[in-house]
C-alpha positions as CSV (number, residue, x, y, z in Angstrom):
1,M,-3.9,22.6,106.6
2,K,-3.9,26.2,105.3
3,N,-0.5,26.8,106.6
4,L,0.7,23.5,105.2
5,M,-0.6,24.5,101.8
6,L,1.2,27.7,101.9
7,F,4.5,26.0,102.9
8,L,4.3,23.6,99.8
9,F,3.4,26.7,97.6
10,S,6.5,28.5,98.6
11,I,8.7,25.4,98.2
12,S,7.5,25.0,94.6
13,I,8.0,28.8,93.9
14,I,11.7,28.7,95.3
15,S,12.4,25.4,93.2
16,S,11.0,27.2,90.0
17,C,12.6,30.4,90.5
18,S,15.9,29.7,91.7
19,P,18.9,29.6,89.3
20,D,20.1,26.6,91.0
21,S,16.6,24.9,91.3
22,D,17.8,21.7,89.9
23,L,20.2,21.3,93.0
24,L,17.8,22.0,95.5
25,F,15.7,19.5,97.5
26,Q,12.1,18.9,97.0
27,I,10.0,17.9,100.0
28,V,6.5,16.4,99.5
29,S,4.9,16.0,103.1
30,E,3.0,12.8,103.9
31,N,0.9,14.9,106.2
32,N,-1.3,16.3,103.4
33,K,-3.1,12.8,103.1
34,G,-6.7,13.0,103.6
35,E,-8.9,10.4,105.3
36,G,-9.8,8.8,101.9
37,T,-7.7,7.7,98.9
38,S,-7.8,9.5,95.7
39,E,-7.7,7.8,92.2
40,D,-4.0,9.2,91.9
41,E,-2.8,7.7,95.1
42,T,-1.6,4.1,95.5
43,T,-2.9,1.6,98.0
44,E,-0.6,-0.7,100.1
45,E,-1.8,-3.7,98.1
46,E,-1.0,-1.9,94.8
47,E,2.6,-0.8,96.3
48,E,3.1,-4.7,96.9
49,E,2.1,-5.6,93.6
50,E,4.4,-2.9,92.0
51,N,7.4,-4.2,94.2
52,E,7.1,-7.7,92.9
53,I,10.1,-8.6,90.8
54,N,9.8,-9.8,87.3
55,E,13.3,-11.0,86.3
56,E,12.7,-10.3,82.7
57,E,11.6,-6.9,83.2
58,I,14.5,-5.7,85.3
59,S,16.5,-3.0,83.4
60,Y,20.2,-2.4,83.8
61,E,21.1,1.2,84.7
62,G,24.7,1.1,83.5
63,K,27.2,3.3,85.1
64,L,25.5,5.8,87.6
65,E,26.2,9.4,86.7
66,V,26.4,11.4,90.0
67,N,26.3,15.2,90.2
68,T,29.0,16.1,92.6
69,T,28.1,19.8,92.9
70,P,27.9,20.5,96.8
71,C,24.3,20.9,97.9
72,D,23.4,24.2,99.6
73,F,21.1,22.6,102.1
74,N,21.4,20.0,105.0
75,L,19.0,17.5,106.6
76,D,17.7,19.7,109.4
77,I,14.8,20.6,107.4
78,L,13.3,17.1,107.2
79,S,10.0,16.4,109.1
80,S,8.4,13.1,110.1
81,G,6.9,11.5,106.8
82,D,8.9,13.7,104.4
83,T,10.4,12.6,100.9
84,L,13.5,14.2,99.9
85,L,15.0,14.0,96.4
86,I,18.9,14.2,96.3
87,G,20.2,15.8,93.2
88,C,23.6,17.3,94.5
89,Q,26.5,16.0,96.7
90,L,25.4,16.2,100.4
91,D,28.5,16.0,102.6
92,L,27.6,15.0,106.3
93,N,31.3,16.1,107.4
94,G,31.7,13.0,109.4
95,E,28.5,13.4,111.4
96,T,25.8,11.1,112.4
97,I,22.3,12.5,111.3
98,N,19.2,11.4,113.0
99,I,16.6,11.0,110.6
100,P,13.0,11.7,111.5
101,S,10.4,8.8,111.4
102,N,9.2,7.5,108.1
103,V,11.4,9.8,105.8
104,T,12.1,8.7,102.1
105,L,15.6,9.7,100.5
106,T,15.3,9.3,96.8
107,Y,18.1,9.4,94.3
108,D,17.9,12.1,91.7
109,G,21.3,12.4,90.5
110,G,23.2,13.4,93.5
111,E,24.7,11.4,96.5
112,I,25.2,11.4,100.2
113,I,28.7,10.9,101.6
114,N,31.0,11.1,104.6
115,G,28.7,10.4,107.8
116,T,26.1,8.2,109.1
117,L,22.3,8.2,108.5
118,D,20.5,6.9,111.5
119,F,16.9,5.8,110.7
120,A,16.1,4.9,114.3
121,N,12.3,5.5,113.9
122,G,11.9,3.9,110.5
123,G,12.3,5.2,106.9
124,K,13.2,4.2,103.2
125,I,16.3,5.1,101.2
126,D,17.1,4.7,97.4
127,G,19.6,1.9,96.7
128,N,21.4,4.3,94.4
129,L,22.2,6.6,97.4
130,L,24.2,3.7,99.2
131,N,28.0,3.8,98.7
132,Q,31.1,3.0,100.5
133,F,31.5,6.7,102.0
134,I,28.2,6.5,104.0
135,E,26.9,4.4,106.7
136,V,23.3,3.6,107.1
137,K,21.5,2.1,110.1
138,G,18.3,1.8,112.1
139,D,14.9,0.6,110.9
140,I,15.3,1.1,107.2
141,T,14.2,-0.5,104.0
142,L,15.0,0.4,100.4
143,I,12.6,2.0,98.1
144,S,13.1,-1.1,95.7
145,D,13.9,-4.5,96.7
146,V,16.0,-4.6,93.4
147,F,19.6,-3.4,94.2
148,Q,21.5,-2.1,91.3
149,F,25.3,-2.7,91.9
150,H,27.6,0.2,90.7
151,P,31.1,-1.0,91.1
152,E,32.7,2.5,91.1
153,R,30.7,3.4,94.2
154,W,31.9,0.5,96.3
155,D,35.4,-0.6,97.4
156,I,36.0,-3.3,94.7
157,V,38.8,-3.1,92.3
158,Q,38.3,-4.5,88.8
159,G,40.9,-6.1,86.6
160,Q,44.1,-8.1,87.5
161,T,45.2,-7.1,91.1
162,T,47.2,-8.5,94.0
163,S,45.9,-11.4,96.3
164,N,45.4,-9.2,99.2
165,R,43.3,-6.9,96.9
166,A,41.3,-9.6,95.6
167,Q,40.6,-10.8,99.1
168,E,39.1,-7.5,99.9
169,N,37.1,-7.8,96.7
170,N,35.7,-11.0,98.0
171,T,34.9,-9.7,101.5
172,N,33.4,-6.6,100.3
173,L,31.1,-8.1,97.6
174,E,29.8,-10.8,100.0
175,N,29.2,-8.1,102.7
176,L,27.3,-6.1,100.3
177,F,25.0,-8.9,99.6
178,F,24.1,-9.1,103.3
179,Y,24.1,-5.4,103.8
180,T,21.5,-4.8,101.0
181,K,19.5,-7.9,102.2
182,E,19.3,-6.3,105.7
183,F,17.6,-3.3,104.1
184,G,15.1,-5.4,102.3
185,A,16.8,-6.1,98.9
186,T,16.0,-9.4,97.5
187,T,17.5,-9.0,94.0
188,F,21.2,-7.8,93.5
189,V,21.9,-6.7,89.9
190,I,25.3,-6.6,88.3
191,D,25.8,-5.5,84.8
192,E,29.3,-4.5,83.3
193,F,31.9,-5.8,85.8
194,D,35.1,-7.7,85.6
195,A,37.1,-8.6,89.0
196,Y,39.1,-11.1,90.6
197,F,38.4,-12.6,93.9
198,E,40.8,-14.5,96.5
199,I,39.1,-17.6,97.6
200,S,42.1,-19.9,98.6
201,K,42.9,-18.4,102.1
202,V,41.7,-18.9,105.6
203,T,40.0,-15.9,106.9
204,S,38.7,-17.0,110.2
205,T,40.0,-15.1,113.2
206,T,38.9,-18.0,115.6
207,T,41.0,-20.9,117.0
208,N,39.5,-23.0,114.1
209,Q,42.0,-22.3,111.1
210,N,41.0,-25.1,108.8
211,F,39.9,-24.4,105.3
212,Y,36.5,-24.6,104.3
213,P,36.1,-23.9,100.6
214,S,32.4,-23.1,100.6
215,Q,32.9,-20.6,103.6
216,E,35.7,-19.0,101.9
217,A,33.8,-18.4,98.8
218,I,31.6,-15.3,98.1
219,N,28.6,-16.4,99.8
220,I,24.9,-15.6,98.8
221,P,22.3,-15.3,101.6
222,S,18.9,-17.0,101.8
223,N,16.0,-15.5,100.1
224,Y,18.3,-13.7,97.5
225,T,18.7,-13.5,93.9
226,L,22.3,-12.5,92.2
227,Q,21.3,-11.6,88.8
228,M,24.2,-10.8,86.3
229,T,24.4,-10.3,82.5
230,E,26.9,-11.4,79.8
231,N,29.0,-8.2,80.8
232,T,29.7,-9.7,84.3
233,H,32.7,-11.5,84.9
234,L,33.7,-13.1,88.3
235,R,37.2,-14.6,88.4
236,V,39.2,-16.8,90.7
237,Q,42.5,-15.0,91.8
238,P,45.2,-17.5,90.5
239,N,46.3,-19.7,93.4
240,A,48.0,-22.9,94.4
241,R,45.3,-24.4,96.6
242,K,44.0,-27.9,95.7
243,N,40.5,-27.1,96.4
244,Y,38.3,-23.8,96.3
245,C,35.1,-22.4,95.5
246,L,34.2,-19.1,93.8
247,I,30.6,-18.7,94.9
248,G,29.1,-20.6,97.7
249,I,25.5,-21.2,98.3
250,R,25.8,-22.9,101.8
251,N,23.3,-24.0,104.2
252,V,20.7,-21.4,102.9
253,A,17.2,-21.5,101.2
254,N,15.5,-20.0,98.3
255,V,18.6,-18.5,96.2
256,K,18.8,-17.8,92.6
257,V,21.9,-17.1,90.5
258,I,20.9,-15.9,87.1
259,G,23.4,-14.9,84.2
260,G,26.9,-13.8,84.3
261,N,30.4,-15.6,83.7
262,L,32.4,-17.5,86.3
263,H,36.0,-18.1,85.4
264,G,38.3,-20.6,87.2
265,D,42.2,-20.3,87.3
266,R,42.9,-23.3,85.3
267,K,45.3,-21.6,83.1
268,E,47.3,-19.9,85.9
269,H,46.9,-22.4,88.6
270,D,50.1,-23.5,90.5
271,D,49.8,-27.3,90.9
272,F,53.1,-27.8,92.5
273,S,53.0,-25.7,95.6
274,Q,50.5,-27.8,97.6
275,E,50.6,-31.8,97.5
276,G,47.7,-33.7,96.3
277,P,45.7,-33.7,93.1
278,H,44.6,-30.1,92.3
279,A,41.1,-31.5,91.1
280,F,38.5,-29.8,93.6
281,G,38.6,-26.0,92.7
282,M,34.9,-25.4,92.1
283,L,33.3,-22.3,90.6
284,L,30.0,-22.7,92.4
285,I,29.1,-25.0,95.2
286,I,25.5,-25.7,96.4
287,H,26.4,-27.0,99.7
288,G,23.4,-28.4,101.8
289,A,21.1,-25.7,100.3
290,N,17.5,-26.0,99.4
291,N,15.1,-24.5,96.7
292,V,18.1,-23.1,94.6
293,D,18.0,-22.0,90.9
294,I,21.0,-21.7,88.8
295,D,19.9,-20.1,85.4
296,G,21.9,-18.9,82.5
297,V,25.4,-18.8,84.2
298,R,28.4,-19.7,82.2
299,M,31.2,-21.5,84.1
300,V,34.7,-22.0,82.7
301,D,38.2,-23.2,83.3
302,A,37.7,-24.5,86.9
303,T,40.7,-26.5,88.1
304,G,38.0,-29.1,89.2
305,D,34.3,-28.8,88.5
306,G,32.1,-26.0,87.4
307,L,29.3,-26.8,89.6
308,D,29.4,-29.2,92.7
309,I,26.3,-30.2,94.6
310,N,26.5,-31.8,97.9
311,S,25.5,-32.1,101.5
312,I,26.9,-30.8,105.0
313,G,28.0,-33.5,106.8
314,F,27.2,-37.5,106.2
315,T,23.8,-39.4,106.0
316,F,24.6,-41.0,109.5
317,Q,25.5,-37.8,111.5
318,P,22.9,-35.8,113.2
319,D,23.7,-32.5,111.6
320,Y,23.5,-33.9,108.0
321,I,22.0,-31.3,105.7
322,P,21.3,-32.6,102.0
323,A,21.1,-30.4,99.0
324,N,17.4,-30.4,97.7
325,N,15.2,-28.9,95.4
326,I,17.6,-27.7,93.0
327,R,17.3,-26.5,89.3
328,V,20.1,-26.0,86.9
329,V,19.0,-24.6,83.6
330,N,20.1,-22.8,80.5
331,C,23.8,-22.6,81.7
332,I,27.1,-23.2,79.8
333,F,29.8,-25.4,81.2
334,D,33.0,-25.3,79.4
335,S,36.6,-26.8,79.8
336,N,36.4,-27.3,83.4
337,R,39.4,-29.6,84.5
338,R,37.6,-32.5,86.2
339,N,33.8,-32.7,85.6
340,N,31.5,-29.9,84.3
341,I,29.0,-30.9,87.0
342,S,29.4,-33.2,90.0
343,I,26.6,-34.3,92.3
344,T,27.6,-36.2,95.3
345,D,24.5,-35.7,97.6
346,G,21.1,-34.5,97.5
347,F,17.6,-35.1,95.9
348,D,14.9,-33.3,93.9
349,M,17.1,-31.8,91.4
350,I,16.4,-30.8,87.7
351,I,19.6,-30.3,85.3
352,E,17.7,-28.9,82.1
353,N,18.7,-27.2,78.9
354,N,22.4,-26.7,79.7
355,Q,25.4,-26.9,77.4
356,L,28.1,-29.2,78.8
357,L,31.2,-28.8,76.8
358,N,34.8,-30.1,76.8
359,A,34.7,-31.8,80.3
360,G,38.2,-32.9,81.4
361,I,39.9,-32.0,78.4
362,D,43.7,-31.4,78.3
363,I,44.7,-27.9,77.5
364,P,48.4,-26.3,77.4
365,G,49.9,-26.6,80.8
366,S,46.7,-28.2,82.4
367,E,46.1,-31.8,81.9
368,G,42.4,-33.1,82.3
369,M,41.6,-35.2,85.2
370,A,39.2,-38.1,85.7
371,P,36.4,-38.8,85.7
372,G,36.3,-36.1,82.8
373,Y,32.3,-36.2,82.4
374,G,30.0,-33.6,81.4
375,L,27.9,-34.7,84.5
376,D,28.7,-37.3,87.2
377,I,26.6,-38.5,89.9
378,E,28.6,-40.2,92.4
379,A,27.4,-40.4,96.0
380,Y,30.3,-41.8,98.3
381,R,29.8,-45.1,100.1
382,S,31.9,-48.0,101.6
383,K,31.4,-51.4,102.9
384,N,31.5,-52.7,106.3
385,S,34.2,-55.2,106.1
386,E,32.7,-57.6,108.8
387,T,28.9,-57.4,107.9
388,G,29.2,-56.7,104.3
389,E,26.7,-53.8,104.5
390,Y,27.1,-50.7,102.8
391,I,27.8,-47.5,104.8
392,Y,26.2,-44.4,103.1
393,Y,28.2,-41.2,103.5
394,E,26.1,-39.5,100.8
395,K,22.9,-40.3,98.9
396,A,22.0,-38.8,95.5
397,Y,18.6,-39.5,94.1
398,D,15.4,-38.1,92.5
399,I,17.4,-36.3,89.8
400,I,16.3,-35.2,86.2
401,I,18.9,-34.5,83.5
402,R,16.8,-33.4,80.4
403,N,17.2,-31.7,77.2
404,N,21.0,-31.0,77.7
405,I,23.7,-30.9,75.0
406,E,27.1,-32.5,75.5
407,R,30.0,-32.2,73.4
408,G,33.7,-32.8,73.6
409,S,34.1,-34.4,77.0
410,K,37.2,-36.3,77.8
411,Y,35.5,-39.6,79.0
412,G,31.9,-39.3,78.8
413,A,28.8,-37.2,78.8
414,F,26.8,-38.5,81.8
415,I,27.3,-41.2,84.4
416,V,25.4,-42.4,87.4
417,A,28.3,-44.0,89.1
418,I,26.4,-44.2,92.5
419,G,22.8,-42.9,92.7
420,D,19.2,-43.8,92.6
421,D,16.0,-42.8,90.7
422,V,17.7,-40.7,87.9
423,L,16.0,-39.8,84.7
424,I,18.3,-38.8,81.8
425,E,15.9,-37.8,79.1
426,G,16.1,-36.0,75.7
427,N,19.8,-35.2,75.6
428,E,22.0,-34.7,72.6
429,T,25.5,-36.1,73.4
430,E,28.4,-37.2,71.5
431,N,29.9,-39.1,74.4
432,V,28.8,-42.2,76.5
433,I,25.9,-42.2,78.9
434,G,26.7,-44.8,81.7
435,I,25.2,-46.4,84.8
436,G,27.4,-47.7,87.5
437,A,26.2,-49.1,90.9
438,A,22.8,-47.5,90.5
439,S,19.0,-48.3,90.7
440,G,16.0,-46.9,89.0
441,V,17.9,-45.2,86.4
442,K,16.1,-44.3,83.1
443,I,18.1,-43.4,79.8
444,I,15.2,-42.5,77.6
445,R,14.9,-40.5,74.2
446,N,18.4,-39.4,74.1
447,Q,20.3,-38.8,70.8
448,I,23.9,-40.0,71.1
449,T,26.1,-39.5,68.0
450,A,29.8,-40.5,68.0
451,N,32.2,-38.0,67.2
452,N,33.7,-39.0,63.7
453,S,37.2,-38.8,65.2
454,D,36.5,-41.1,68.0
455,T,34.0,-44.0,67.5
456,T,35.4,-46.4,70.1
457,G,33.6,-47.5,73.2
458,A,29.8,-47.5,73.6
459,G,27.0,-45.1,73.4
460,I,25.4,-46.4,76.6
461,T,27.2,-48.5,79.0
462,T,26.3,-50.2,82.3
463,G,28.5,-51.9,84.9
464,H,28.9,-53.4,88.2
465,P,27.0,-56.6,87.2
466,N,27.3,-57.9,90.7
467,S,26.3,-55.0,92.7
468,L,23.4,-55.5,95.2
469,T,22.5,-51.9,94.5
470,T,22.1,-52.4,90.8
471,Y,18.6,-53.0,89.7
472,N,15.3,-51.7,87.9
473,N,17.0,-49.8,85.3
474,E,15.8,-48.9,81.8
475,I,17.3,-47.9,78.4
476,S,14.8,-47.1,76.0
477,N,13.9,-45.2,72.9
478,N,17.3,-43.7,72.3
479,I,19.0,-43.2,68.9
480,I,22.6,-44.2,69.1
481,S,24.8,-43.6,65.9
482,G,28.3,-44.4,65.1
483,Y,29.7,-46.2,68.1
484,N,31.7,-49.5,67.9
485,I,29.1,-50.8,70.6
486,G,25.7,-49.1,70.6
487,I,24.8,-50.4,74.2
488,A,27.2,-52.4,76.5
489,A,24.8,-54.0,79.1
490,Y,26.7,-55.3,82.0
491,Q,23.8,-55.3,84.7
492,R,21.1,-57.3,86.2
493,D,17.5,-56.3,86.3
494,T,17.6,-54.1,83.1
495,K,15.1,-53.4,80.3
496,I,16.5,-52.3,77.0
497,F,13.8,-51.5,74.4
498,G,12.7,-49.2,71.8
499,N,16.2,-48.2,70.8
500,H,17.5,-47.1,67.2
501,I,21.1,-48.3,66.9
502,I,22.7,-47.0,63.6
503,N,26.1,-47.9,62.1
504,F,27.8,-49.9,64.7
505,G,30.2,-52.7,65.3
506,V,27.9,-54.5,67.9
507,G,24.6,-53.1,68.5
508,I,23.9,-54.6,71.9
509,Q,26.4,-56.5,73.9
510,P,25.3,-58.2,77.1
511,K,27.9,-59.2,79.6
512,D,27.3,-61.1,82.8
513,V,23.6,-60.1,82.9
514,K,20.7,-61.3,84.8
515,N,17.0,-60.7,84.5
516,M,17.2,-58.5,81.4
517,D,14.7,-57.9,78.6
518,I,16.0,-56.7,75.2
519,Y,13.0,-56.0,73.0
520,E,11.6,-53.6,70.3
521,N,15.0,-52.4,69.4
522,T,15.8,-51.4,65.6
523,F,19.2,-52.2,64.1
524,N,20.7,-50.7,61.1
525,S,24.5,-50.8,60.0
526,D,26.5,-50.3,57.0
527,K,29.6,-51.8,58.4
528,P,30.4,-55.1,57.0
529,S,31.2,-56.8,60.2
530,S,28.5,-55.6,62.3
531,I,26.6,-57.7,64.8
532,A,23.2,-56.8,66.3
533,I,23.2,-58.6,69.4
534,F,26.5,-60.2,70.7
535,G,26.8,-62.4,73.8
536,N,30.5,-63.4,74.2
537,L,32.4,-65.2,76.8
538,T,29.7,-64.5,79.3
539,S,26.8,-65.5,81.8
540,M,23.4,-64.7,80.7
541,E,20.8,-65.7,83.1
542,N,17.0,-65.1,82.6
543,V,17.5,-63.0,79.5
544,N,14.6,-62.4,77.0
545,I,15.3,-61.1,73.5
546,F,12.1,-60.4,71.7
547,N,10.3,-58.3,69.1
548,N,13.5,-56.8,67.8
549,N,13.9,-55.6,64.1
550,I,17.1,-55.9,62.2
551,E,16.7,-53.6,59.0
552,K,20.1,-54.0,57.8
553,I,23.3,-55.6,59.2
554,G,26.7,-56.4,57.9
555,R,27.4,-59.8,59.4
556,E,25.2,-61.4,62.1
557,A,21.9,-60.8,63.6
558,I,22.6,-62.7,66.7
559,K,25.9,-64.3,67.7
560,M,26.2,-66.1,71.1
561,V,29.7,-67.3,71.8
562,A,30.6,-69.2,75.0
563,V,27.4,-68.2,76.7
564,N,26.6,-69.9,79.8
565,E,29.6,-72.2,79.1
566,N,29.9,-72.9,82.9
567,N,26.3,-72.3,83.8
568,E,24.1,-75.2,82.8
569,N,20.9,-73.9,84.5
570,N,20.8,-70.3,82.9
571,K,18.4,-69.5,80.3
572,V,18.4,-67.2,77.2
573,V,15.1,-66.9,75.2
574,I,15.3,-65.3,71.7
575,R,11.8,-64.9,70.3
576,D,9.6,-63.0,67.9
577,N,12.3,-61.1,66.1
578,N,12.6,-60.3,62.5
579,F,16.2,-60.7,61.4
580,D,17.8,-60.0,58.0
581,A,20.9,-61.9,59.0
582,S,22.4,-65.1,60.0
583,I,22.3,-66.5,63.7
584,T,25.4,-68.0,65.4
585,I,25.1,-70.2,68.6
586,S,28.7,-71.5,69.5
587,R,29.9,-73.1,72.7
588,S,26.8,-72.1,74.4
589,K,24.1,-73.5,76.7
590,G,20.5,-72.9,77.7
591,I,19.4,-70.9,74.5
592,E,15.8,-71.1,73.1
593,Y,15.4,-69.9,69.8
594,I,11.5,-69.5,69.0
595,N,9.1,-68.0,66.7
596,N,11.6,-65.7,64.7
597,N,11.4,-64.8,61.2
598,S,14.7,-64.5,59.4
599,K,16.2,-64.1,56.0
600,R,19.4,-66.1,56.7
601,G,20.3,-69.4,58.2
602,V,21.1,-70.4,62.0
603,I,24.4,-72.2,62.7
604,I,24.8,-74.1,65.9
605,V,28.4,-75.3,66.9
606,N,29.4,-77.3,70.1
607,S,26.4,-76.3,72.1
608,K,24.0,-77.8,74.6
609,N,20.5,-77.5,75.9
610,I,19.3,-75.7,72.7
611,E,15.8,-75.4,71.4
612,I,15.1,-74.1,67.8
613,R,11.4,-74.1,67.6
614,D,8.5,-72.5,65.5
615,N,10.7,-70.2,63.4
616,T,10.4,-69.2,59.8
617,I,13.7,-69.4,57.9
618,E,14.0,-68.1,54.2
619,T,17.4,-68.0,52.9
620,S,19.6,-68.6,49.7
621,K,23.0,-70.2,49.0
622,E,23.2,-71.7,52.6
623,H,21.7,-74.2,54.7
624,G,18.6,-73.2,56.7
625,I,19.8,-74.8,60.0
626,T,23.4,-76.1,60.4
627,I,24.3,-78.4,63.4
628,S,28.0,-78.9,63.6
629,S,30.0,-81.2,65.8
630,G,30.0,-81.2,69.6
631,C,26.2,-80.4,70.1
632,S,23.9,-82.2,72.4
633,N,20.5,-82.0,74.2
634,M,19.0,-80.3,71.3
635,N,15.5,-80.0,69.9
636,I,14.7,-78.8,66.4
637,I,10.9,-78.6,66.1
638,N,7.9,-77.0,63.9
639,N,10.3,-74.8,61.8
640,V,9.4,-73.7,58.5
641,I,12.4,-73.6,56.0
642,N,12.5,-72.1,52.6
643,I,15.9,-72.4,50.6
644,T,15.0,-70.1,47.6
645,E,18.4,-70.5,45.7
646,G,21.2,-73.3,45.5
647,N,21.5,-76.9,46.4
648,F,21.4,-76.5,50.2
649,D,19.8,-78.5,53.0
650,C,17.0,-77.1,55.1
651,I,18.6,-78.7,58.1
652,N,22.2,-79.9,57.8
653,R,23.5,-82.0,60.4
654,K,27.3,-81.5,59.7
655,N,29.6,-83.9,61.5
656,D,27.2,-83.9,64.6
657,N,27.6,-86.8,66.8
658,G,23.7,-87.3,67.1
659,I,23.7,-87.3,70.9
660,T,20.2,-86.6,72.1
661,I,19.3,-84.3,69.1
662,S,15.7,-84.2,68.2
663,V,14.7,-82.9,64.7
664,T,11.0,-83.4,64.4
665,N,7.9,-81.8,62.5
666,N,9.8,-79.3,60.6
667,S,8.6,-78.0,57.0
668,C,11.2,-78.0,54.3
669,L,10.7,-76.0,51.1
670,N,13.6,-76.1,48.4
């Protein structure tokens, strides 16, 4: 111990007295540890706590300033357990240096180049000492599990470049992810960086020369975080391939991509060199991966989708791997040519607090492509032509779409075309939210406001009324404003309730529906021809319309025209509503109008199997109930009718033929 202390003392004297002391190494031997641990020393548990990454606390170093003054020492002086600070340029002259066991090499402003460091017996190295001019191997870990990427120290070219050079960028960046992970890095940090990457070529050297987009992408390994800043730009090298992927998260687990900007080549893409629609160039693919976080990433100008989430293989194959446990939060998607986000397979996903802008829009030289949605859930399936059974190639389910903002999409905000158990909640959109052949979909507490330049279509729409897989859906507590149709409902087994629909042509339009409840909705429209609920030329089976409130309407509260005209056994029950407008039933069958409170009259024309019972009707300058020609099998019972102004009838049987029409026990005040 006495000799060791004299050695350390001499080192300190040399460092302090030498005029080149800032370029000399400093060695602190591990051998001076006593049997105990002093207050100034750190236990293994404390080291582990210090090495835990807090993403918010990671600092970005900026460009690494390296002292290239040659060192006047070599590594021969190292002993087992030493720590060496590198503050100068240490040239290994092409040699392989065998490093003693448990040595730590620390960056202190210098670098090591031109050779190989072999840590065969274990050791640690500072990530800032790694560079393209040195090879490191052996049993070694990085001092910190956060690796700061300094582009100038690696073989990656920034700015516009050739296809071959962009391919090298791809290869080298991906290799660096895996290289640093091998040495214990769990987070790869990029700050100021702007480079192009070639992702359209087959790079396999095996006999399988097929193109696989998520393999030719820049791939991220498992248990790894790619953390970027607003100064980070990864760009697709312009190409002519109809499908590609810039970043691939393929068949891995526990991956995070945080921050940064991903740019597609939409504005420079060659659409004509390869046949077929060029609609599948993606910026980021989550392909059969699990436990993935995409946080604060901006994805723009893809020739296809900004983000695509899908499986490896199909559900009926033994090697099927679905994507699962996915979170996409705080991202910006803008002007991607097809959809901003597509989900075709997977489960347990949250899409939250994102901005989905201008999906599928046309730009000069690049026409947008369908579907043109901010987000599209569309698992592929087909039907067996002999048995009629569905064949599920993909499944998408247990998905939450929450608190996002959508603007400017070409055709729509969100659609569950084929999927199950999807919650769409608390979003702000200016385009339609839709349900296709899907079950267990809940569209709740969204605010859907039409762009003043385009109020056509519907705020919420449902489709596929005869689909066997469409059921148990809910549309509730949304605010829908400015659309020609507030809710276009074309499905069975759906509940529509608690919605506030404002300034519409038609508030709710049911079409070919079955087992539907429409209740506790509020309607308010300044449009002079507006109708709150309008069934027209349609079948409505087991439909209940109750406890709705019409505050203001331009024309009619309820209008049923040619409803169940060819379906004698169907029934529609309209009950317990408050209406401030008239009700029309024309050419319809199987409608019960019960216990409603209205400020306008009821008109029945050429209809059959109608019951008007227990209603309170207060109106002026019109008849309370008008029965026109062609009506039959009708009961008008126990209604209280008050004509407040004008010489009108409480019940006016106008040109009716009197066939099986019963008018009994009604109260008339006029």
